N, C-alpha and C positions, 0 to 999 in steps of 0.2 A: 551682467555680472552677476546679475542673483539668479538666471537659468545655470549659470559655470555651477553655482554653491550649489541649488538644491539639486543639478543634474548628479553632481559629486555625490554629494551626499546619499544619494538613492544606490547611486553604483558602489557606493562605499556597506552601505548598510545592507545591499542582496551577496556580496560579494564576501562580507564577515562570516553571515548567517551558512552560506556555502561553505567557507571553510570550517566552521564547527560540527555542520553536518554531513561532511563527505570521511568514511571511512578509509580511503587510501591517503598517505602522505603525501605523494606528491600532487594530488588533485588539491588535498589543503593549502599545500605550500602555495601553489599556481594561483590559488581563490586569496592567499592571503597576502601575495605581492601586487593582486589588481585592487586589494583591499587599502594598502599603504600608499601605491600610486594616489588612488583618489583621496586620501585623505591629505597628499604631499599639494593636488589640485583645489582642494578646498583652504588649505592655507593659503596658496597664492592667489583663488580671486579673495581674500581677506585681507590682500598685502601684506601678507608676511610672507616676502620673496626666498627669506632667511631661511627661516623654517622647514618653505617647502623645501628648498635644497637640501640642508639636513634630513629630511624625510626620506627622501630620494637616496642619497649618499648613505646616510648611516642604517635605516633601516633596510629599506627595498632593495639596500646594495650588500651593504656589509652581514646585518644580521641573516640577510636569507642563505649567501653565500656560506654562513655558521653553522646552517641547518642542514645545508647541503653536504656538507663535510660531514657531519655527523653520520647525517643516512648512508655515508659511504663508508663510513668507519664501521657502522654497525653490518658490513655487508655479510651474508653466510653462504655464499656461493656460488653454486651454477644456477641453483634452482632459483634466487635469488635475481641472478642476472636476467633470467629466463621472465620474469616476472616484470623487471624493470624493461625490457625488451615494450610488453606489450603494454606496458602503461606507458610507455612515451610515444604512441602512437599519435599523428596529427590529430584524431578526432580530441583526444585530452585537451587540447587549447582550442577550442572552441569556444565552452564556455568563458575562460576570460579575456579571449580575444573578443566575446558580443557585448562582455562587461568594459571591457577597457575601451574600445571603440567609441563609445559617445563623449568621454573623458577625450578625446583627440581630438573630436570634432569640435565640441566646445571650448577648448582651450586654443584650439586653432582661430576659432571666432572671432574669444576675446582678445586676443595677442591682434588680431588682422585690423579690430575696428580701433580706429584714430581718435573716435569723436568724445570718449568716455576718458576721463581722468580718474584712477585710483587716488584714494587717501591713504595714505601710510607714509611711516618716516624711516628713514635710511637709521640702520643699527651697523655700528663697524662692527669687524670678527673681533677688533679687541677689547669693547667693552661687553661684548659676550662672554669672552676668558675671563675676565677679571668679574662679572658676574658669577659665573659658575665657578671658580675656586677661590671667591671671594664671601660672599652670605648663602651660596650656597653647596659650598664645598661638600657637605656630612650628607647631601642627597649625591653630590656625584661620587663620592666614597663607597657610599651604600650598592647604590646602578653598579661599580666597576666590582664590587664582590660579589652581589648575585651573577653577575659574566662568569667571576672567576670558578663561583661555586660551581655555576652550568657544565662551564668548561672541563673542569674535574670529574664532573659526574657524567659527562659523555665521555669522557677517556678510562672511567671505571667501567661503565658498561660496555666497551668497542674491546677490552681487553679479553682474551681469550684466557 
């Protein structure tokens, strides 16, 4: 389990650094998705299965789709379409695939080992909901306002 944690942490750090240093937005998004998946594996290795599932569903799924839609809304015509064709060649996927492969191998190795037990507590989804809309309701509402501001900003950028 220790190798899974440190391997995922290494992949997450490398993918995050590559996300920050990429000039091309598509490349940065691919590395960012890899970083989020590595973070989900870190949560899994720490015994936070629910947090790992939320990481994949909410961040790597929903927010990345939102970024993709914003990029599509900002489409500037035929020159952008040609540029996207060049960007989406199979060679672009090599870097994120190389970083994601160790995560998959490590996760499969940990899942297939039956001799180890994981220390974790089971948290029901109802308990998470009660906490989110109980003492943390202000943080949830602030996060929703931040996402709304991002949506409004994307709309105004895409408007002609």
